[in-house]
C-alpha positions in Angstrom: 22.8 -13.7 31.7 21.8 -11.2 29.1 18.6 -9.1 28.8 15.6 -11.2 28.1 14.7 -11.0 24.4 11.0 -11.9 25.1 10.6 -9.6 28.1 7.3 -7.8 28.2 7.2 -4.2 27.2 6.0 -1.8 30.0 2.4 -0.9 29.5 1.2 2.6 28.7 -0.2 2.9 32.2 3.3 2.2 33.7 4.8 4.8 31.3 2.3 7.3 32.6 3.1 6.5 36.2 6.8 6.8 35.4 6.2 10.2 33.8 4.2 11.3 36.9 7.1 10.2 39.1 9.4 12.4 37.2 6.8 15.2 37.3 6.6 14.9 41.1 10.4 15.0 41.3 10.8 18.0 38.9 7.6 19.8 39.7 9.5 23.1 39.9 10.3 23.1 36.2 6.6 23.6 35.0 6.2 26.1 37.9 9.1 28.1 36.6 8.0 27.9 32.9 4.4 28.9 33.7 5.6 31.8 35.9 8.0 33.1 33.2 5.5 32.7 30.3 2.7 34.3 32.5 5.0 37.2 33.2 5.7 37.6 29.4 1.9 37.4 28.8 1.1 40.1 31.4 3.8 42.3 30.0 2.4 41.8 26.5 -1.1 42.7 27.7 0.1 46.0 29.4 2.1 47.0 26.3 -0.5 46.0 23.8 -2.6 48.7 22.2 -6.3 48.4 23.2 -8.7 47.1 20.7 -12.2 48.3 20.1 -14.9 46.3 18.3 -17.9 47.4 16.4 -20.6 45.1 15.0 -23.0 45.3 12.1 -25.3 43.0 10.1 -26.1 42.6 6.4 -28.9 40.5 5.0 -29.5 38.8 1.6 -33.0 40.0 0.5 -35.4 38.4 -1.9 -34.6 38.2 -5.6 -37.0 39.0 -8.4 -36.6 36.3 -11.1 -37.6 37.4 -14.6 -38.6 34.4 -16.8 -37.1 35.8 -20.0 -34.6 38.1 -18.4 -30.9 37.8 -17.7 -30.1 37.7 -14.0 -26.7 37.8 -12.3 -25.7 34.7 -10.5 -23.2 34.1 -7.7 -21.6 30.9 -6.2 -23.8 30.2 -3.1 -21.4 27.6 -1.7 -18.4 30.1 -1.5 -20.5 33.2 -0.9 -19.4 33.7 2.7 -15.7 33.2 1.9 -15.9 35.6 -1.1 -17.7 38.2 0.9 -15.0 38.0 3.6 -12.1 38.3 1.1 -13.7 41.2 -0.7 -14.4 43.2 2.5 -10.8 42.6 3.6 -9.3 43.6 0.3 -7.3 46.8 -0.2 -9.7 47.9 -3.0 -12.7 48.1 -0.5 -10.5 49.7 2.1 -9.5 52.4 -0.3 -13.1 52.9 -1.4 -14.2 53.1 2.3 -11.5 55.6 3.1 -12.5 57.7 0.1 -16.0 57.9 1.3 -14.9 58.9 4.8 -12.6 61.6 3.4 -15.6 62.9 1.3 -17.4 63.3 4.7 -14.4 64.9 6.4 -16.6 67.6 7.9 -18.5 65.1 10.0 -16.0 62.2 10.3 -12.4 62.5 11.5 -9.8 60.1 10.2 -7.0 59.6 12.7 -3.5 59.1 11.3 -0.7 57.1 12.8 3.0 57.9 12.9 3.4 56.7 9.3 0.7 59.1 8.2 -1.7 56.3 7.4 -5.1 55.5 9.0 -5.0 52.7 11.5 -5.5 49.2 10.2 -8.9 47.6 10.7 -9.4 43.9 11.0 -12.7 42.7 9.4 -14.3 39.4 10.2 -17.5 38.0 8.6 -19.6 35.2 10.2 -22.7 33.6 8.8 -25.5 32.3 10.9 -26.6 28.7 10.4 -29.7 28.4 8.2 -29.9 32.1 7.9 -29.2 34.7 5.2 -27.9 37.2 7.8 -24.1 38.0 7.9 -22.4 39.4 11.0 -19.6 41.9 10.4 -17.0 42.7 13.1 -14.4 45.5 12.9 -11.4 45.8 15.2 -9.1 48.8 15.5 -7.4 50.9 18.2 -9.7 53.9 17.7 -13.4 53.5 18.7 -14.9 56.2 16.6 -12.9 55.3 13.5 -13.9 51.7 13.9 -17.6 52.4 13.8 -17.4 54.9 10.9 -15.1 52.7 8.9 -17.4 49.7 9.2 -20.4 51.8 8.0 -18.4 53.2 5.1 -17.1 49.8 4.2 -20.6 48.3 3.9 -21.7 51.3 1.7 -18.6 51.0 -0.4 -19.2 47.3 -0.8 -22.8 47.8 -2.1 -21.5 50.5 -4.5 -18.7 48.3 -5.7 -21.0 45.4 -6.5 -23.4 47.8 -8.4 -20.5 49.2 -10.5 -19.2 45.7 -11.1 -22.6 44.6 -12.4 -22.8 47.7 -14.6 -19.3 47.0 -16.1 -20.2 43.4 -16.6 -23.5 44.3 -18.3 -21.9 46.8 -20.7 -19.2 44.3 -21.6 -21.6 41.5 -22.1 -24.0 43.8 -24.2 -21.1 45.0 -26.4 -19.9 41.4 -27.0 -23.4 40.2 -27.9 -24.0 43.2 -30.2 -20.8 42.3 -32.1 -22.1 38.8 -32.6 -25.5 40.1 -33.7 -23.9 42.2 -36.4 -21.7 39.3 -37.6 -24.6 36.9 -37.8 -26.7 39.6 -39.6 -24.0 39.8 -42.3 -23.9 36.0 -42.5 -27.7 35.8 -42.9 -27.7 38.4 -45.7 -24.9 36.5 -47.5 -26.8 33.2 -47.3 -30.0 34.8 -48.6 -28.2 36.3 -51.5 -26.6 33.0 -52.4 -30.0 31.3 -52.4 -31.5 34.0 -54.6 -28.7 33.8 -57.1 -29.0 30.1 -57.3 -32.7 30.1 -57.8 -32.4 32.6 -60.7 -30.6 30.0 -62.7 -32.4 26.9 -61.4 -36.2 26.9 -61.1 -36.9 24.7 -58.1 -40.4 23.6 -59.3 -39.2 22.7 -62.8 -36.1 20.9 -61.4 -38.4 18.9 -59.1 -40.7 17.9 -62.1 -37.7 16.9 -64.2 -36.4 14.8 -61.5 -39.8 13.1 -61.1 -40.2 12.4 -64.8 -36.6 11.2 -65.2 -37.0 8.9 -62.2 -40.2 7.3 -63.6 -38.8 6.7 -67.1 -35.5 5.4 -65.6 -37.5 2.9 -63.5 -39.3 1.7 -66.7 -36.0 1.3 -68.6 -34.6 -0.8 -65.7 -37.7 -3.0 -65.9 -37.3 -3.6 -69.6 -33.6 -4.3 -69.0 -34.5 -6.9 -66.4 -36.9 -8.7 -68.9 -34.3 -8.8 -71.6 -31.7 -10.2 -69.2 -34.1 -12.9 -68.2 -34.8 -13.7 -71.9 -31.1 -14.0 -72.5 -30.6 -16.4 -69.6 -33.5 -18.6 -71.1 -31.8 -18.6 -74.6 -28.5 -19.6 -73.0 -30.2 -22.5 -71.3 -32.0 -23.6 -74.5 -28.7 -23.6 -76.4 -27.2 -25.9 -73.8 -30.0 -28.4 -74.2 -29.4 -30.1 -77.6 -32.9 -31.8 -77.6 -34.7 -28.4 -77.5 -35.1 -25.8 -80.2 -36.7 -22.4 -80.5 -40.1 -22.5 -82.3 -42.0 -19.3 -83.3 -40.8 -15.8 -83.7 -38.3 -13.9 -81.5 -41.0 -12.0 -79.6 -42.6 -15.2 -78.3 -40.3 -18.1 -77.5 -41.6 -21.6 -77.4 -39.5 -24.5 -76.4 -40.2 -28.0 -77.7 -38.7 -31.2 -79.2 -37.1 -31.2 -82.6 -39.9 -31.7 -85.2 -40.2 -35.1 -86.8 -41.7 -35.9 -90.2 -41.0 -34.6 -93.7 -40.4 -31.1 -95.0 -44.1 -30.4 -94.4 -43.1 -30.0 -90.7 -44.9 -33.1 -89.4 -44.9 -32.9 -85.6 -44.8 -36.7 -85.3 -41.5 -36.9 -87.1 -39.5 -37.7 -84.1 -42.1 -40.3 -82.8 -42.1 -42.0 -86.2 -38.3 -42.3 -86.1 -38.5 -43.9 -82.7 -41.2 -46.3 -83.9 -39.1 -47.3 -86.9 -36.1 -48.0 -84.7 -38.3 -50.0 -82.4 -39.8 -52.0 -85.2 -36.4 -52.7 -86.7 -35.1 -54.0 -83.4 -38.2 -56.2 -83.1 -37.9 -57.7 -86.6 -34.2 -58.0 -86.2 -34.8 -60.8 -83.8 -36.4 -63.0 -86.5 -35.2 -61.6 -89.9 -31.8 -61.2 -91.4 -30.4 -57.7 -92.1 -30.7 -58.3 -95.9 -34.3 -59.3 -95.7 -36.4 -56.9 -97.8 -38.4 -55.7 -94.9 -35.2 -55.0 -92.9 -33.6 -53.3 -95.8 -36.7 -51.1 -96.3 -36.8 -50.2 -92.5 -33.2 -49.3 -92.5 -33.6 -47.0 -95.5 -36.6 -45.3 -93.8 -34.5 -44.8 -90.6 -31.6 -43.3 -92.5 -33.8 -40.9 -94.3 -35.5 -39.9 -91.1 -32.2 -39.2 -89.4 -31.0 -37.0 -92.2 -34.1 -35.0 -92.0 -33.7 -34.7 -88.2 -30.2 -33.3 -88.6 -31.4 -30.7 -91.1 -34.2 -29.6 -88.8 -31.9 -29.4 -85.7 -29.4 -27.2 -87.5 -32.2 -24.9 -88.6 -33.3 -24.6 -85.0 -29.8 -23.8 -83.8 -29.4 -21.1 -86.4 -32.7 -19.5 -85.4 -31.6 -19.7 -81.6 -28.3 -17.9 -82.4 -30.0 -15.2 -84.3 -32.4 -14.6 -81.3 -29.6 -14.4 -78.8 -27.7 -11.8 -80.9 -30.9 -9.7 -81.2 -31.4 -9.9 -77.4 -27.7 -8.8 -76.8 -28.1 -5.7 -79.0 -31.3 -4.7 -77.3 -29.6 -5.0 -73.8 -26.7 -2.9 -75.0 -28.9 -0.1 -76.4 -31.1 -0.2 -73.3 -28.0 0.1 -70.9 -26.8 3.2 -72.8 -30.3 4.8 -72.4 -30.3 4.0 -68.7 -26.9 5.6 -68.1 -28.1 8.8 -69.8 -31.2 9.0 -67.7 -29.3 8.2 -64.5 -27.1 11.3 -65.2 -30.2 13.4 -65.7 -31.7 12.2 -62.4 -28.4 12.8 -60.5 -28.1 16.2 -61.9 -31.7 17.1 -60.9 -31.2 15.7 -57.4 -27.9 17.7 -57.0 -29.6 20.9 -57.8 -32.4 20.1 -55.4 -29.9 19.3 -52.6 -28.0 22.5 -53.2 -31.2 24.4 -52.9 -32.1 22.6 -49.6 -28.7 23.3 -48.2 -28.9 27.0 -48.9 -32.3 27.1 -47.2 -31.0 25.2 -44.1 -28.1 27.6 -43.8 -30.5 30.5 -43.8 -32.6 28.8 -41.1 -29.6 28.1 -38.9 -28.2 31.6 -39.1 -31.7 33.0 -38.7 -32.2 31.0 -35.4 -28.9 32.2 -33.9 -29.5 35.7 -35.0 -33.0 35.7 -33.4 -31.5 34.3 -30.1 -28.8 37.0 -30.0 -31.3 39.7 -30.6 -33.4 38.4 -27.7 -30.3 38.3 -25.4 -29.5 41.9 -26.4 -33.0 43.0 -25.3 -32.8 41.0 -22.0 -29.3 42.3 -21.1 -30.5 45.8 -21.8 -33.5 45.4 -19.5 -31.4 43.7 -16.7 -28.9 46.5 -16.8 -31.5 49.0 -15.9 -32.9 46.9 -13.1 -31.2 47.0 -9.6 -30.5 43.3 -8.8 -28.6 43.9 -5.6 -29.8 41.2 -3.1 -27.5 42.2 -0.2 -28.6 45.1 2.0 -27.5 46.6 5.3 -29.7 45.2 8.1 -28.0 47.0 11.0 -25.5 49.9 11.0 -22.3 49.6 12.9 -22.7 49.7 16.6 -20.7 52.0 18.8 -17.2 50.5 19.3 -16.4 48.9 22.7 -13.2 47.8 24.3 -12.5 44.1 23.6 -10.3 42.0 25.9 -10.5 38.9 23.7 -6.9 39.2 22.5 -5.6 39.9 25.9 -7.4 36.9 27.4 -6.2 34.7 24.5 -2.6 36.0 25.1 -2.7 35.2 28.8 -4.3 31.7 28.2 -1.7 31.0 25.5 1.1 32.1 27.7 0.0 29.9 30.6 -0.7 26.9 28.3 2.5 27.4 26.4 4.5 27.7 29.7 2.8 24.6 31.1 3.4 22.7 27.8 7.0 23.8 27.8 7.5 22.7 31.4 5.8 19.4 30.9 7.8 18.9 27.7 11.0 19.5 29.5 10.0 17.0 32.2 9.1 14.5 29.5 12.4 15.1 27.8 14.2 14.5 31.1 12.2 11.3 31.5 13.1 10.1 28.0 16.7 10.8 28.5 16.8 9.4 32.0 16.8 5.6 31.7 17.2 4.9 35.3 15.0 2.1 36.7 12.0 3.4 38.6 10.0 0.2 39.3 10.2 -3.5 39.2 8.1 -3.4 36.0 10.9 -1.8 34.1 13.5 -4.2 35.5 11.4 -7.2 34.6 10.7 -5.9 31.2 14.5 -5.5 30.7 15.8 -8.7 32.3 12.7 -11.0 32.5 13.0 -13.9 34.9 16.6 -12.9 35.9 15.2 -10.8 38.7 15.6 -13.1 41.7 15.2 -10.5 44.6 13.4 -7.3 45.4 14.5 -5.3 48.4 12.3 -2.4 49.7 13.6 1.1 50.3 14.3 1.7 54.0 14.8 5.0 55.7 18.1 5.5 57.6 16.5 7.7 60.3 19.5 10.0 60.5 22.0 7.3 60.7 25.2 7.3 58.5 24.3 3.8 57.1 21.4 1.5 57.3 21.4 -0.8 60.3 22.1 -4.5 59.7 19.4 -7.2 60.2 19.1 -8.6 63.6 17.6 -11.9 64.9 14.2 -10.4 65.7 14.3 -7.4 63.4 11.2 -5.2 63.6 11.5 -4.3 59.9 9.3 -7.2 58.8 9.2 -6.4 55.0 12.9 -5.7 54.8 13.8 -8.9 56.6 11.4 -11.0 54.6 12.8 -9.6 51.4 16.3 -10.9 52.3 14.8 -14.2 53.3 13.2 -14.4 49.9 16.5 -13.7 48.3 18.1 -16.4 50.4 15.4 -18.9 49.3 16.0 -18.0 45.7 19.7 -18.7 46.0 19.1 -22.0 47.9 16.7 -23.3 45.4 18.3 -21.8 42.3 18.1 -24.2 39.3 21.6 -25.1 38.4 23.1 -27.8 36.2 25.8 -28.8 38.8 26.5 -28.1 42.4 24.9 -25.3 44.2 27.0 -22.1 44.1 28.9 -21.5 47.3 31.2 -18.5 46.5 28.9 -15.6 45.5 30.2 -12.2 44.3 28.0 -9.2 44.9 28.6 -6.3 42.5 26.9 -3.5 40.6 27.7 -1.2 37.8 28.2 2.1 39.7 28.7 3.2 43.3 25.8 4.0 45.5 23.6 1.1 44.4 23.7 -0.7 47.8 25.7 -3.7 47.0 27.7 -3.7 50.3 24.4 -3.5 52.3 23.0 -6.3 50.3 26.1 -8.4 50.8 26.2 -7.8 54.6 22.5 -8.5 55.2 22.4 -11.5 52.8 25.3 -13.0 54.8 23.5 -12.4 58.1 20.3 -13.9 56.7 22.1 -17.0 55.5 23.8 -17.3 58.9 20.5 -16.9 60.7 19.3 -20.1 58.9 22.2 -22.1 60.5 24.6 -22.1 57.6 28.3 -21.5 58.0 28.9 -18.2 56.2 32.0 -16.2 55.4 31.6 -12.5 54.4 34.5 -11.1 52.5 35.0 -7.4 51.7 36.4 -7.7 48.2 36.3 -4.0 47.5 40.1 -3.5 48.1 39.9 0.2 47.4 37.0 1.7 49.4 35.4 -1.3 51.2 33.6 -0.3 54.4 32.0 -3.5 55.6 34.3 -3.4 58.7 32.6 -0.1 59.7 29.1 -1.6 59.3 30.1 -4.6 61.6 32.3 -2.3 63.8 35.3 -4.6 63.3 39.0 -3.9 62.7 40.7 -3.4 59.4 44.3 -3.8 60.2 44.7 -7.0 58.4 42.4 -8.4 55.7 42.0 -9.8 52.2 44.9 -7.7 50.9 47.3 -9.4 53.3 45.8 -12.8 52.6 46.2 -12.4 48.9 49.7 -10.9 49.3 50.7 -13.9 51.4 51.9 -11.8 54.4 49.6 -13.8 56.8 47.5 -16.9 56.9 43.7 -17.2 56.8 43.3 -17.6 60.6 44.9 -14.2 61.1 42.4 -12.3 59.0 39.1 -14.0 59.9 37.0 -12.1 62.4 33.7 -13.2 64.1 30.4 -11.4 64.3 27.8 -11.5 67.0 26.4 -14.5 65.1 28.7 -17.4 66.0 28.4 -19.0 62.5 29.2 -15.7 60.6 32.8 -15.0 59.8 34.2 -11.8 58.3 37.3 -10.8 56.4 37.9 -7.1 55.9 39.6 -5.6 52.9 42.8 -4.7 54.8 45.1 -1.8 54.2 44.8 -0.4 50.6 47.8 -0.6 48.4 48.8 0.6 45.0 46.9 -1.4 42.2 45.2 -3.8 44.7 43.2 -5.3 41.9 46.3 -7.1 40.6 46.1 -9.3 43.7 43.1 -11.1 42.3 45.4 -12.5 39.5 47.7 -14.2 42.0 48.1 -17.9 41.8 47.1 -18.5 45.4 43.6 -17.2 45.1 42.3 -20.6 43.7 43.7 -22.4 46.7 42.1 -19.8 49.0 38.7 -20.3 47.3 39.1 -24.1 47.5 39.7 -23.9 51.2 36.7 -21.6 51.7 34.5 -24.1 49.8 35.5 -26.8 52.3 35.2 -24.7 55.4 31.9 -22.8 54.8 28.5 -23.4 53.3 28.3 -20.0 51.7 31.0 -17.4 50.9 29.7 -13.8 50.1 32.2 -11.5 48.5 31.5 -7.8 48.3 33.3 -6.2 45.4 33.9 -2.8 43.9 31.5 -1.4 41.2 32.1 -2.9 37.8 32.8 0.4 36.0 34.8 1.9 39.0 37.7 -0.6 38.7 38.7 -3.7 36.8 38.8 -5.8 40.0 35.4 -7.5 39.3 36.4 -8.5 35.8 39.3 -10.4 37.3 37.5 -11.9 40.3 34.0 -12.7 38.8 35.1 -15.7 36.6 36.8 -17.4 39.6 33.6 -17.4 41.7 30.6 -19.7 41.5 28.1 -17.0 40.7 27.5 -13.3 40.6 24.5 -11.3 42.0 24.1 -8.0 40.2 22.5 -5.2 42.3 20.5 -2.4 40.6 18.9 0.4 42.6 15.7 2.3 41.9 16.1 5.9 40.6 19.9 5.3 40.5 20.9 2.5 38.1 20.9 3.3 34.4 19.3 0.6 32.1 21.9 1.2 29.4 24.9 1.1 31.8 23.5 -2.0 33.6 23.1 -3.8 30.2 26.7 -2.9 29.3 27.9 -4.2 32.7 26.0 -7.5 32.2 27.5 -7.9 28.7 30.9 -7.3 30.1 30.5 -10.0 32.7 29.2 -12.4 30.1 32.3 -11.6 28.0 34.5 -12.4 31.0 32.8 -15.8 31.3 31.2 -14.9 34.6 28.2 -16.9 35.9 25.6 -14.2 36.6 22.9 -15.8 38.7 20.4 -13.0 38.7 19.6 -9.4 39.4 18.6 -7.9 42.8 16.4 -4.8 42.6 17.3 -2.7 45.6 15.3 0.3 46.9 11.8 -0.8 45.7 9.1 1.6 46.6 7.0 -0.4 49.0 4.0 1.8 48.4 4.1 1.2 44.7 1.3 -0.8 43.0 3.9 -3.0 41.4 5.3 -4.1 44.8 3.0 -6.4 46.8 5.4 -8.6 48.7 5.7 -8.8 52.5 3.3 -6.0 53.3 1.4 -7.8 56.0 3.4 -6.9 59.1 1.0 -8.7 61.5 2.4 -12.0 60.2 5.7 -11.2 61.9 4.0 -10.8 65.3 3.8 -14.1 67.3 0.3 -15.3 67.8 -1.1 -15.3 71.4 -0.9 -18.7 73.1 -4.3 -20.1 74.1 
């Protein structure tokens, strides 16, 4: 058996209860720490120099806003913090002390051992939704505290006034320098404009630009017309059936003239008629017929004349195109010349406008700076202080705030230290305190819970009797008996059980004795063996002899019948440990132990073997693998979780069959223990 991997983690409530348990056990630790810290706090209070407190109030008054004036502004969001820092600064302290020294005839300044005035702590608080500030001064001297606070408020107002004066003078000087610079720039720009206008009359230049622009537009129109005429001439040249008719100023496009030299316009039509008539007569007449010969002669003559007229038209068209090209070239030259004139005129106009704009820009900045100089000069002469003294410093009174805080801090600190020490003890102490912790560590492996019983002054706890009055205690062992009888196992029920624990004092011997008696009370044949060969004391609990026992049986010096003793219960047998010898644990490695165990399995229903603690001797490691099962006992407030886990791992490594864990010493009053609390069920009912 190993610790359950899926065991539930103890709840936060259980951890609190565990801590409270440690607190009840170690209650004296917080008491000591609180007492010591309180004593330190009281000593501090008696040795501490008394503190006197004086109060005053300052108020932020109304502000007069000048529409065209320059006003000082402050960061309203950080005003309180800034005010506090300034009042606590060394600069204000020196100014306040200077004022107090100036009034030395009425104000006395105490000096400490170092020759310096006492330190004064200043606090500033603001009231919600209010412009009133509360000032608090703390120092060891009452009169000095009051006088210092008054001097500090006056010094603060004077300081702000001087700061405004310095800022105004610096701002005025800076703006004046800018005014002079822009005044020089303005004069420079004005001189440049005057010098330029002396050589360039703005009105004449504007007129020249207008005239040149108008004439340039006219030339561009003529150029456009000539370019259109050239494109028409090019198109006429490409058409071989069209010729130019008329002069070059007016172009007429028409068919090549037909007819004779007289310029008959029907020449071309007559030629077509002749060809048509020739084709018509050619259907009936031979080519050498007189009419056909005559028609052919007329057609030849007409075609020659047509070629002459076409050539004349082409020559005339070429001359017109050349004249058009020359006109376009001359007109382009004129346009370029006039464009340069227009550009030159516009350049001079732009330069004039640029100089005038520069003058306007510089003039605007100059006028603004002059206005600022006037406003700053006016604002410098006006008192803009908005903070005033609402209430002078009150007479200083003794304050016990720091003393109270010191005492409270001492008590709280001592209590926290004590609780922390108890918490540290609880963290370092991993002993089981409740069944919840055992279950969280081992899960379903817990097969029995035995309540804590008082010994009532006896050396050891009394064993269970037939009609034992300890109802809960007896029922707990009966529950453990039932768990063993109905334990789920793969093979036979375990007969030889070893009872062990990790350390001494966990109650394993008591558990072994009472479990054996409980099994015997159920009618089973039980053998109880004291397997703790070093310090076994079961014979004392049963008040039986220890002359011979298990040691003699394992050593072979006597047989089993010589070491077996009987109890008051007729079916309960007992074997004591016998006389101790050197290295008695080696006896468990003898070859005869297996025969002894086999004999016990035949003679008894249950064999309960009490053993030594696992970490006290190596006896258990040798004996546990030979038994049918092991019951591991842990005790509340005694067994360590870490050591218990190491012990179970060691048993697992020795191939021991750990049947489960028995939690001994459970607090019956605990909320986590609710078994066998009804004692009236152990009282026989009245017969009716």
